C-alpha positions in Angstrom: -21.7 -31.4 -28.8 -22.2 -28.6 -26.2 -21.3 -29.0 -22.5 -23.3 -26.8 -20.2 -21.8 -25.7 -16.9 -24.8 -25.3 -14.6 -22.7 -24.7 -11.5 -23.0 -21.4 -9.5 -20.7 -18.4 -10.3 -18.5 -18.8 -7.3 -17.6 -22.4 -8.3 -16.6 -21.3 -11.8 -14.5 -18.5 -10.4 -12.8 -20.9 -8.0 -11.9 -23.1 -10.9 -10.2 -20.2 -12.7 -8.2 -19.3 -9.5 -7.2 -23.0 -9.1 -5.7 -23.0 -12.6 -3.8 -19.9 -11.9 -2.6 -21.1 -8.5 -1.3 -24.5 -9.8 0.2 -23.4 -13.2 1.2 -19.8 -13.2 4.5 -18.6 -11.6 3.1 -15.0 -11.4 0.1 -16.0 -9.2 1.2 -14.0 -6.1 1.9 -10.8 -8.2 -1.2 -11.0 -10.3 -4.4 -9.2 -9.6 -6.7 -10.5 -12.4 -6.6 -14.3 -12.1 -8.0 -15.0 -15.5 -7.5 -18.8 -15.6 -7.0 -20.4 -19.0 -7.9 -17.0 -20.7 -4.5 -15.6 -19.5 -1.8 -14.9 -22.0 0.8 -16.8 -19.8 -1.4 -20.0 -19.9 -2.2 -19.8 -23.7 -5.2 -17.5 -23.7 -5.9 -14.1 -25.3 -6.2 -11.7 -22.3 -3.2 -9.9 -20.7 -3.1 -10.1 -16.9 -2.6 -7.2 -14.5 0.7 -8.0 -12.7 2.3 -5.9 -10.0 -0.4 -4.6 -7.7 -2.2 -7.0 -5.4 -5.6 -6.0 -3.9 -4.4 -2.4 -3.5 -2.7 -3.1 -0.2 0.7 -2.2 -1.4 -0.4 1.2 -2.8 -2.2 2.0 0.5 0.9 1.3 2.5 3.0 3.6 0.4 0.5 6.5 0.7 0.4 6.1 4.5 4.2 6.5 4.6 4.0 9.6 2.3 1.4 11.3 4.4 3.4 10.8 7.6 6.3 12.8 6.2 
């Protein structure tokens, strides 16, 4: 039996983010939000943890330029 998911792409993406938000302790530090494909939640893919949306790296470069 095959279950087809005919919803729009943003709805499927939102479901992945909801899984990460509710089950993963690294949600705030993660930049990939893979959902159930994540290694921490039993999947195969390794998430990118540490940099969030590039905001942290931009703040560091601004400080370095001011010196």
